[in-house]
C-alpha positions in Angstrom: -1.7 1.9 5.6 -4.1 4.8 4.6 -6.4 6.5 7.0 -8.4 9.9 7.1 -7.0 12.6 9.1 -8.5 16.0 9.9 -6.7 17.5 6.9 -7.5 14.5 4.4 -5.9 11.4 3.5 -2.7 10.2 5.3 -0.5 7.3 5.4 1.0 5.3 8.5 4.1 3.4 7.8 6.7 1.3 9.5 9.6 -0.7 7.8 10.0 -3.9 9.3 12.4 -4.4 12.3 12.3 -0.4 12.4 11.9 1.2 15.7 9.7 4.1 14.9 6.6 4.7 12.7 5.9 7.7 10.5 2.5 9.3 9.4 2.9 11.2 5.9 0.4 13.3 4.4 -0.9 11.9 1.0 -1.1 15.1 -0.9 2.2 16.9 0.0 4.1 13.6 1.0 5.1 15.3 3.8 6.3 13.6 7.3 3.7 14.8 9.7 4.6 13.2 12.6 6.9 10.2 14.2 6.3 8.0 16.8 8.8 7.6 19.7 11.2 4.8 19.4 9.9 0.8 20.1 12.2 -0.6 22.9 12.6 -4.3 22.1 15.2 -6.5 23.9 15.4 -8.4 20.9 16.3 -5.6 18.5 14.0 -6.2 15.8 11.6 -3.5 16.7 8.3 -3.1 14.9 7.0 -6.5 13.0 3.7 -5.0 12.1 2.0 -1.7 12.0 -2.0 -1.2 11.1 -4.0 2.0 11.0 -7.1 2.4 12.9 -8.2 5.6 11.9 -9.0 7.0 15.4 -10.2 3.7 16.6 -9.8 3.1 20.4 -8.6 6.6 20.4 -5.4 6.0 18.4 -4.4 6.2 14.8 -2.2 3.4 14.6 -1.3 0.0 16.0 2.3 -1.4 16.8 3.4 -5.0 17.2 6.8 -5.5 18.8 8.8 -8.3 18.4 8.7 -8.8 22.1 4.8 -9.4 21.8 4.1 -6.1 22.9 1.3 -4.6 21.1 1.0 -0.6 21.5 -1.4 2.3 20.5 -0.2 5.4 18.9 -1.7 8.5 18.7 0.0 10.8 15.8 -0.7 14.0 17.7 2.3 13.0 20.1 5.4 10.9 20.0 4.6 8.6 22.8 3.3 5.1 22.5 0.6 3.3 24.9 1.3 -0.5 25.6 -1.9 -2.4 25.9 -0.8 -6.0 26.5 1.7 -8.4 25.8 1.1 -11.1 23.6 1.3 -15.0 25.3 4.3 -15.9 23.0 7.8 -16.5 23.3 9.8 -13.2 22.9 12.1 -12.6 20.1 9.7 -13.1 17.1 11.7 -12.8 13.8 10.7 -10.8 11.1 8.1 -12.2 8.9 6.9 -14.2 11.7 3.6 -12.2 12.5 0.6 -11.4 10.2 -2.1 -8.9 12.1 -5.8 -7.9 10.8 -8.0 -5.5 12.3 -11.5 -6.3 12.8 -13.4 -2.9 12.9 -16.7 -4.4 13.8 -15.4 -6.0 16.8 -13.0 -3.4 17.8 -10.3 -6.2 17.9 -7.0 -7.0 16.7 -5.9 -10.6 15.3 -2.5 -12.0 15.3 -1.3 -14.6 13.8 2.2 -15.6 14.6 4.3 -18.7 13.2 7.3 -21.0 14.5 5.0 -22.5 16.1 1.8 -21.3 15.0 -0.4 -19.8 17.3 -3.5 -17.5 16.7 -4.3 -14.3 19.3 -7.2 -12.1 19.7 -7.0 -8.7 21.5 -10.0 -6.6 22.4 -9.0 -2.8 21.7 -11.6 -1.9 23.9 -10.8 -3.7 27.3 -7.4 -4.6 28.8 -7.2 -8.0 30.3 -5.9 -11.6 29.0 -5.7 -12.1 25.4 -7.3 -15.4 24.1 -4.8 -17.8 22.3 -5.1 -20.9 20.0 -2.4 -23.3 18.9 -3.5 -24.8 15.5 -1.4 -28.0 16.4 -3.7 -28.8 19.4 -7.1 -28.0 17.4 -5.9 -29.6 14.2 -3.1 -32.5 15.3 -3.4 -34.2 12.3 -2.9 -31.5 10.2 -0.2 -29.4 12.2 1.4 -32.3 13.9 4.4 -32.5 12.0 7.4 -30.4 13.0 7.1 -28.7 9.7 4.0 -27.6 9.1 3.8 -26.6 12.5 6.8 -24.0 12.1 5.5 -23.0 8.6 5.6 -19.0 8.1 2.0 -17.4 8.0 1.0 -15.7 5.0 -1.8 -13.5 5.7 -4.5 -13.0 8.0 -8.3 -11.5 8.1 -10.4 -10.7 10.6 -14.0 -9.5 9.6 -16.9 -9.3 12.0 -15.8 -11.9 14.4 -14.3 -14.2 11.9 -10.6 -14.8 11.7 -8.9 -16.4 8.8 -5.0 -17.4 8.6 -3.0 -18.8 5.8 0.3 -20.6 6.2 2.9 -21.8 3.7 3.5 -25.1 4.6 6.0 -27.1 2.4 3.4 -29.4 0.5 0.7 -27.2 -0.2 -0.8 -23.8 1.6 -2.9 -24.4 4.5 -6.0 -22.3 5.7 -7.7 -22.3 9.1 -10.8 -20.3 10.1 -11.8 -19.7 13.7 -14.6 -17.6 15.3 -13.1 -14.7 17.3 -13.9 -13.3 20.5 -13.0 -14.0 24.3 -13.0 -17.9 22.9 -11.6 -18.5 19.8 -13.6 -21.3 18.4 -12.1 -23.6 15.7 -14.4 -23.8 12.4 -12.4 -25.3 10.0 -8.9 -26.2 8.7 -7.3 -27.7 5.6 -4.9 -27.8 2.5 -6.0 -24.5 0.2 -6.0 -24.8 -3.7 -3.9 -21.2 -3.5 -1.9 -19.3 -1.6 -3.5 -16.0 0.0 -1.2 -13.0 -0.8 -3.4 -10.2 0.2 -6.7 -9.0 1.6 -8.9 -6.0 1.2 -8.1 -3.4 4.3 -10.5 -0.5 5.4 -9.9 3.2 4.5 -10.0 4.3 7.9 -13.0 3.6 10.3 -15.5 5.6 8.2 -15.6 2.7 5.9 -15.3 -0.5 8.0 -17.0 -2.9 5.9 -15.3 -2.8 2.5 -16.1 -5.8 0.1 -14.4 -8.8 1.0 -11.4 -9.2 -1.4 -9.0 -11.6 -1.4 -6.1 -12.1 -4.0 -4.7 -15.6 -4.4 -1.9 -17.5 -6.4 -2.0 -20.9 -7.5 -0.2 -23.0 -9.9 -1.3 -24.5 -13.1 0.6 -26.7 -14.9 3.9 -24.6 -16.0 2.2 -21.4 -15.3 0.9 -19.6 -12.3 -2.6 -18.0 -11.9 -3.4 -14.8 -10.1 -6.8 -14.2 -8.9 -8.9 -11.6 -6.8 -11.7 -12.9 -5.5 -15.0 -11.5 -3.6 -17.5 -13.1 -1.2 -20.0 -10.3 -2.4 -20.3 -11.5 -6.1 -21.3 -14.7 -7.7 -18.8 -13.8 -10.7 -16.1 -15.6 -11.7 -12.8 -14.6 -10.0 -10.8 -11.8 -12.1 -7.2 -13.9 -13.1 -4.3 -13.1 -14.3 -2.0 -15.7 -15.9 1.7 -15.7 -15.8 3.8 -17.9 -18.1 
């Protein structure tokens, strides 16, 4: 993920299941700094890495396989653990999706097997609100196959949280209001699978257009679309035969 550093554009990354995160200079492609190792008893290491752009006094946020949420100030290797998610330890790689809500200064974490949604306020350490889709929408998430469906992508924007799951029959989307109490808004099958969402380029541009990339079947081909909520124009799409 990109962020703006004192010397220009930088790139923070961590390979899934790795034990460290790295900060690179975009112009020179050189390694600027590296975090200390993440100690996870499960052995899977880092599941997600998100750029903060110096929000909350850190450059990046790391989610460990044991549910630990850590902040990293790239000026030094040490990591600061701020909370543990109320979830079973030993999350598998690919079983979690993260999204930063820059307006609310919060982190949304969606885990799967079983499905669970968390809201972490980065300004205050304390309890982490949790919502379980199988309890909020039992008819939709009641079956074991759907409740254990892998999470595809998560979106957090101005107190709004959305998550998409790869259920066996069709993709499922659920929407909630973020904050101290995660409020269920709506859930149901989605016509297409969300594959990516727009991410801010550092904290200075905390409100980019709400852009979502999707893929949906259409007879004998797959249609890839890029949609935005700021325009009434038809979504741009690319057909794949």
